[in-house]
N, C-alpha and C positions, 0 to 999 in steps of 0.2 A: 572482583567487583566490576560491574558493567558501567558503561557511560550512562549518566542520568538521562531520563526521558520523561515526557508527560504521559502518565498512565491514565487509569480510569478517573473520571471526574476532574481531570487536569492536575491530579496529584503528581508530584515529582517522585520518581521511583529509581532506585539503583539496582533493581532486579535485572538479571541477564536479559538483554534486549538485542534486537537486530534490525537492520534496515529492510523494509519491504519495498519491492519494485513491481511495477505492472508487467504485463506480458511483453511489452516493448522495451523493458529495462529502465523505465522512467521511475525515479524515486517517488514513493508515496508517503511513507511515514516510518517512524521507529516504533516497534512493538515488542511486547514481552508475552509470555504465556497468558498472563492475566487479561491483557487488553487487546490481544490480536484479533479475536472474533468481532469485538465491538468496533475497532477502528477499521478493519477491512470490510465490515458489513456496510459501510457507507458507500462502497464502490459497487458498480454493476458487475456481475460475474464475468462478463466479457472482458472487462478491463484486466482482471487477474489471470484469466485463462487464455486470452488471445482473441483477436477480432479481425474482421476483414472490412472492406468497403461496404458490404451489405449490412453491417451492424451499426453504421454511423450515418448521420445526416449531412456530413460534409466530406470533401475530399481528404484522403490521407496522403501526406507527402511521402514519396518513396525514399527509402534509405539509400544513402550514397555508398 
């Protein structure tokens, strides 16, 4: 059994789920096979695949 998470329409689900992170490793949300496309669809593709300074309107702080 997986850790409960908010699935489609806010329903709590115990279906196997995992944490999704953006291309920089920042936590976005918890998803399962049922809700993955809907939840990740809220984000611009660059957030999930990687981005550079050219993709954003503000400076990106360098990693230490």
